[in-house]
RODO-2510 file (C-alpha; in nm, 4 decimals, decimal comma):
residues 293
     n   res          X          Y          Z
     1     m     9,1211     0,4586     1,9390
     2     r     8,8411     0,6828     1,8263
     3     l     8,4895     0,5406     1,8430
     4     p     8,2746     0,5477     1,5293
     5     a     8,0379     0,8477     1,5081
     6     w     7,7262     0,6317     1,5117
     7     f     7,8446     0,4507     1,8253
     8     s     7,9168     0,7797     2,0062
     9     q     7,5712     0,9076     1,9214
    10     h     7,4034     0,5940     2,0549
    11     l     7,6158     0,6064     2,3698
    12     a     7,5163     0,9682     2,4327
    13     a     7,1507     0,8803     2,3840
    14     l     7,1823     0,5910     2,6290
    15     r     7,3403     0,8174     2,8905
    16     a     7,0575     1,0700     2,8437
    17     v     6,7955     0,7974     2,8894
    18     l     6,9630     0,6743     3,2091
    19     v     6,9967     1,0249     3,3556
    20     l     6,6366     1,1224     3,2728
    21     t     6,5082     0,7902     3,4064
    22     v     6,6790     0,8504     3,7401
    23     l     6,5684     1,2148     3,7597
    24     l     6,2113     1,1825     3,6346
    25     g     6,1396     0,8209     3,7260
    26     l     6,2908     0,8151     4,0748
    27     v     6,4070     1,1499     4,2132
    28     y     6,1075     1,3575     4,1072
    29     p     5,8351     1,1089     4,2220
    30     l     6,0114     1,0545     4,5556
    31     a     6,0440     1,4308     4,6032
    32     m     5,6696     1,4738     4,5384
    33     v     5,5888     1,1978     4,7883
    34     a     5,8109     1,3682     5,0445
    35     v     5,6374     1,7032     4,9860
    36     g     5,3032     1,5302     5,0247
    37     r     5,4066     1,4102     5,3691
    38     l     5,4562     1,7654     5,4966
    39     p     5,2183     1,8820     5,7730
    40     g     4,9048     2,0322     5,6239
    41     l     4,9430     1,8490     5,2925
    42     s     4,9382     1,4814     5,3906
    43     d     4,5598     1,4701     5,4298
    44     r     4,5044     1,6117     5,0829
    45     t     4,7533     1,3870     4,9065
    46     d     4,5852     1,0801     5,0566
    47     g     4,2634     1,1762     4,8795
    48     s     4,1038     1,4157     5,1306
    49     l     3,9517     1,1157     5,3074
    50     v     3,6727     1,1578     5,5597
    51     r     3,6613     0,9239     5,8593
    52     d     3,3974     0,8553     6,1207
    53     g     3,4562     0,8647     6,4970
    54     g     3,6077     0,5163     6,4869
    55     g     3,8588     0,6054     6,2169
    56     k     3,6759     0,4213     5,9380
    57     v     3,6961     0,5841     5,5958
    58     i     3,3455     0,6824     5,4876
    59     g     3,4150     0,9025     5,1884
    60     s     3,6213     1,1794     5,0361
    61     r     3,5704     1,5537     5,0313
    62     i     3,6624     1,5650     4,6610
    63     i     3,4763     1,2595     4,5247
    64     g     3,0996     1,2272     4,5233
    65     q     2,9120     0,9204     4,6370
    66     s     2,5635     0,7725     4,6367
    67     f     2,3315     0,7718     4,9356
    68     t     2,1212     0,4684     4,8510
    69     d     2,0055     0,1405     5,0027
    70     a     2,1252    -0,2073     4,9020
    71     d     1,8894    -0,2047     4,6013
    72     g     2,0140     0,1313     4,4774
    73     n     1,7095     0,3277     4,5908
    74     p     1,7769     0,6810     4,7228
    75     l     1,7622     0,7033     5,1029
    76     p     1,4948     0,9676     5,1735
    77     a     1,6588     1,0921     5,4958
    78     y     1,9698     1,2053     5,3065
    79     f     2,0461     1,4725     5,0508
    80     q     2,1121     1,3118     4,7144
    81     s     2,4169     1,3850     4,5003
    82     r     2,4060     1,4719     4,1323
    83     p     2,4079     1,1809     3,8840
    84     s     2,7377     1,0174     3,7900
    85     a     2,8588     0,8759     3,4583
    86     a     3,1838     0,7389     3,6050
    87     g     3,1623     0,3592     3,5839
    88     d     2,8775     0,2371     3,8006
    89     g     2,8816     0,5737     3,9750
    90     y     3,1610     0,7882     4,1255
    91     d     3,4283     0,5360     4,0268
    92     p     3,7619     0,7255     4,0370
    93     t     3,9189     0,4648     3,8064
    94     s     3,6592     0,5396     3,5386
    95     t     3,6385     0,9175     3,5301
    96     s     3,4735     1,0229     3,2088
    97     a     3,1690     1,1915     3,0660
    98     s     2,8889     0,9941     2,9046
    99     n     2,9885     1,1334     2,5614
   100     l     2,6203     1,2105     2,4998
   101     g     2,5478     1,5597     2,3693
   102     p     2,2447     1,7784     2,2942
   103     e     2,1687     1,5834     1,9777
   104     s     2,1316     1,2560     2,1708
   105     v     1,7518     1,2428     2,1700
   106     v     1,6645     0,9009     2,0232
   107     d     1,6815     0,5843     2,2355
   108     t     1,7995     0,2471     2,1082
   109     l     1,5070     0,0173     2,1783
   110     s     1,5757    -0,3547     2,1907
   111     d     1,4432    -0,6658     2,3637
   112     d     1,8083    -0,7416     2,4476
   113     p     1,9157    -0,5272     2,7473
   114     e     2,2765    -0,5405     2,6224
   115     e     2,1780    -0,3631     2,3019
   116     a     1,9249    -0,1177     2,4446
   117     s     2,0432     0,2278     2,5493
   118     q     1,8874     0,5560     2,6562
   119     s     1,9553     0,8895     2,4936
   120     l     2,0715     1,1828     2,7051
   121     l     1,7256     1,3362     2,6655
   122     t     1,5508     1,0291     2,8062
   123     q     1,7995     1,0042     3,0943
   124     v     1,7253     1,3668     3,1865
   125     c     1,3488     1,3123     3,1527
   126     a     1,3523     0,9972     3,3688
   127     r     1,5648     1,1569     3,6413
   128     s     1,3515     1,4707     3,6503
   129     r     1,0313     1,2691     3,6772
   130     a     1,1742     1,0531     3,9584
   131     i     1,2979     1,3563     4,1537
   132     g     0,9631     1,5280     4,1096
   133     e     0,7833     1,2293     4,2605
   134     r     1,0367     1,1892     4,5431
   135     d     1,0450     1,5548     4,6462
   136     g     0,6878     1,6505     4,5689
   137     v     0,7575     1,9039     4,2924
   138     d     0,6704     1,9389     3,9270
   139     g     0,9151     1,7084     3,7507
   140     r     0,8047     1,7984     3,3985
   141     r     1,0596     1,9301     3,1491
   142     p     1,0343     2,0505     2,7895
   143     y     1,0622     1,7714     2,5310
   144     c     0,9746     1,5014     2,7856
   145     t     0,6708     1,2737     2,7933
   146     d     0,4617     1,2166     3,1053
   147     d     0,6107     0,8662     3,1397
   148     g     0,9662     1,0044     3,1527
   149     v     1,1192     0,9551     2,8079
   150     g     1,2149     1,1963     2,5329
   151     a     0,9141     1,3318     2,3445
   152     v     1,0555     1,2656     1,9974
   153     l     0,8794     1,1691     1,6758
   154     s     1,0104     1,0196     1,3555
   155     v     0,8065     1,1914     1,0854
   156     y     0,7862     1,0377     0,7383
   157     r     0,6784     1,2528     0,4444
   158     r     0,5689     1,1384     0,1037
   159     d     0,8639     1,2962    -0,0803
   160     g     1,1291     1,2502     0,1872
   161     l     1,1692     1,5967     0,3394
   162     t     0,8650     1,7483     0,1716
   163     g     0,5093     1,6581     0,0959
   164     p     0,2291     1,5459     0,3251
   165     v     0,2996     1,3397     0,6369
   166     i     0,2318     0,9717     0,5743
   167     r     0,3609     0,8105     0,8947
   168     v     0,4609     0,9206     1,2477
   169     v     0,6341     0,7109     1,5171
   170     s     0,7039     0,8036     1,8807
   171     v     1,0542     0,6574     1,8686
   172     n     1,1240     0,6473     2,2438
   173     q     0,7986     0,4781     2,3480
   174     a     0,8172     0,1036     2,2968
   175     c     0,5026    -0,0909     2,2118
   176     p     0,2647    -0,1680     2,3658
   177     v     0,2066     0,1856     2,4955
   178     t    -0,0148     0,4786     2,4126
   179     p     0,1989     0,7459     2,2407
   180     f     0,2200     1,0844     2,4104
   181     l     0,0489     1,2377     2,1053
   182     a    -0,2553     1,0823     1,9428
   183     t    -0,2011     1,2523     1,6058
   184     y     0,0578     1,4707     1,4345
   185     a    -0,0258     1,6730     1,1237
   186     g    -0,3460     1,4704     1,0936
   187     t    -0,1641     1,1346     1,1037
   188     t    -0,2021     0,8792     1,3839
   189     v     0,1118     0,8462     1,5944
   190     e     0,2438     0,4899     1,6353
   191     c     0,4441     0,3429     1,9221
   192     a     0,7925     0,2156     1,8384
   193     r     0,8709    -0,1503     1,7825
   194     p     1,2049    -0,2547     1,9399
   195     g     1,4670    -0,3373     1,6797
   196     e     1,2947    -0,1518     1,3957
   197     d     1,4943     0,1170     1,2131
   198     y     1,3202     0,4563     1,2089
   199     r     1,6077     0,6588     1,0670
   200     g     1,4136     0,7122     0,7438
   201     g     1,1947     0,9704     0,9158
   202     l     1,2729     1,3254     1,0206
   203     v     1,3609     1,3401     1,3934
   204     t     1,1162     1,5878     1,5486
   205     p     1,1313     1,6731     1,9218
   206     v     0,8036     1,8019     2,0666
   207     r     0,8281     2,0628     2,3409
   208     g     0,4969     1,9960     2,5162
   209     d     0,3425     2,2193     2,7847
   210     a     0,6126     2,1901     3,0546
   211     p     0,7216     2,5145     3,2235
   212     t     1,0056     2,7077     3,0623
   213     e     1,2007     2,7008     3,3893
   214     p     1,1760     2,3440     3,5288
   215     a     1,1379     2,3031     3,9045
   216     v     1,4148     2,0411     3,9037
   217     p     1,7535     2,2132     3,8410
   218     a     1,9934     2,1001     3,5711
   219     d     2,2588     1,9570     3,8053
   220     a     1,9990     1,7196     3,9497
   221     v     1,9520     1,5477     3,6135
   222     t     2,2920     1,5729     3,4427
   223     a     2,6288     1,4261     3,5386
   224     s     2,9406     1,6390     3,5761
   225     g     3,2250     1,6174     3,3245
   226     s     3,4266     1,3783     3,5411
   227     g     3,1304     1,2029     3,7025
   228     l     3,2941     1,2597     4,0429
   229     d     3,1527     1,5971     4,1484
   230     p     3,0917     1,5875     4,5284
   231     h     2,8760     1,9023     4,5276
   232     i     2,5259     2,0060     4,4304
   233     s     2,3794     2,3486     4,3676
   234     p     2,1962     2,5368     4,6455
   235     a     1,8839     2,5111     4,4278
   236     y     1,8982     2,1298     4,4258
   237     a     1,9626     2,1282     4,8012
   238     r     1,6592     2,3539     4,8643
   239     l     1,4487     2,1157     4,6616
   240     q     1,5338     1,8335     4,9043
   241     v     1,5041     2,0209     5,2341
   242     a     1,1350     1,9461     5,2972
   243     r     1,1783     1,5722     5,2387
   244     v     1,4840     1,5448     5,4633
   245     a     1,3136     1,7479     5,7378
   246     r     1,0093     1,5214     5,7226
   247     e     1,2181     1,2035     5,7386
   248     r     1,4164     1,3353     6,0361
   249     a     1,1087     1,4646     6,2198
   250     t     1,2263     1,8244     6,2342
   251     d     1,1346     2,1553     6,0768
   252     v     1,2458     2,2913     5,7409
   253     a     1,4254     2,5911     5,8929
   254     t     1,6550     2,3676     6,1001
   255     v     1,7599     2,1637     5,7975
   256     q     1,8032     2,4768     5,5873
   257     r     2,0429     2,6216     5,8461
   258     l     2,2611     2,3123     5,8059
   259     v     2,2452     2,3489     5,4279
   260     d     2,3611     2,7098     5,4598
   261     a     2,6474     2,6013     5,6890
   262     y     2,7771     2,3595     5,4234
   263     t     2,7348     2,5967     5,1301
   264     s     3,0511     2,7481     4,9821
   265     g     3,0487     3,0681     4,7772
   266     r     3,2257     3,1406     4,4501
   267     q     3,5996     3,0755     4,4524
   268     l     3,7908     3,4039     4,4984
   269     g     3,4528     3,5720     4,4982
   270     f     3,3900     3,5457     4,1238
   271     l     3,4861     3,1986     3,9939
   272     g     3,2227     2,9300     3,9492
   273     e     2,8944     2,9059     4,1368
   274     p     2,8029     2,8462     4,5041
   275     v     2,7975     2,4742     4,5914
   276     v     2,6786     2,2496     4,8727
   277     d     2,9029     1,9790     5,0242
   278     v     2,6699     1,6763     5,0187
   279     l     2,8840     1,4389     5,2269
   280     g     2,9587     1,6990     5,4941
   281     l     2,5918     1,7968     5,5086
   282     n     2,4718     1,4372     5,5452
   283     l     2,7275     1,3679     5,8185
   284     a     2,6077     1,6788     6,0030
   285     l     2,2494     1,5565     5,9729
   286     d     2,3393     1,2220     6,1311
   287     r     2,5260     1,4008     6,4071
   288     d     2,2704     1,6715     6,4885
   289     l     1,9435     1,5228     6,3638
   290     p     1,9693     1,1424     6,3729
   291     v     1,6869     0,9443     6,2184
   292     r     1,4438     0,8192     6,4788
   293     r     1,3665     0,4510     6,4378
***
């Protein structure tokens, strides 16, 4: 007895599903696990974990981590990693960018912390200011106020986009505060009132007098694409050397030699930029230059 055409087609499809399920759902994953158990590969497939002398996992060579105290404050005796936008920081289950781009310059001000949010510009300004204070360098950046928010005005003109200026608001500085500019185009600058809508004005960033080349490098104030980058630039490491040397009661040259030892060059000699392994460097500091208490 010949089976109907439609039944034969469905039977063939079912056989294909079963075969592919076995091959791709069982055989292939088990083969990859077996390959990962080979000598020289097992460490990497487990996440490139780093363990202390007692065998306790203390980090990973491929995932960044914070070096902070219980309150989240940076530990001054350690080199600090770049910021992270992955979950609460370096969360491998929440790898993503902040989705904030160059046009993110206006904060959402609100008395409700759940509704308030910082623009990318203000995040960069606040981080740069904090690093400047911590490491004793000039933390100023273009388009940032002295109090560490984006220097952005909402400028209202009489005829919309034209005509004389009739009102100016420093949109990232919540009242009560003295705006970073007293006047703009002859009009007094107001502080922003949380919850008020200032989208009717023309968004106008103000560069200010910060140096063209900030002392704090870009990777110190921006998160990587995944939020898991375990490295920092040699420039950011150099910025921290004096602080770490002071906290560990040693000289700058000694700490810099360790930084150089944990600096990797460009991949294949031309790909990417040189980077510093923060976890490896901090472990070396604890081993060779323990903090004296």
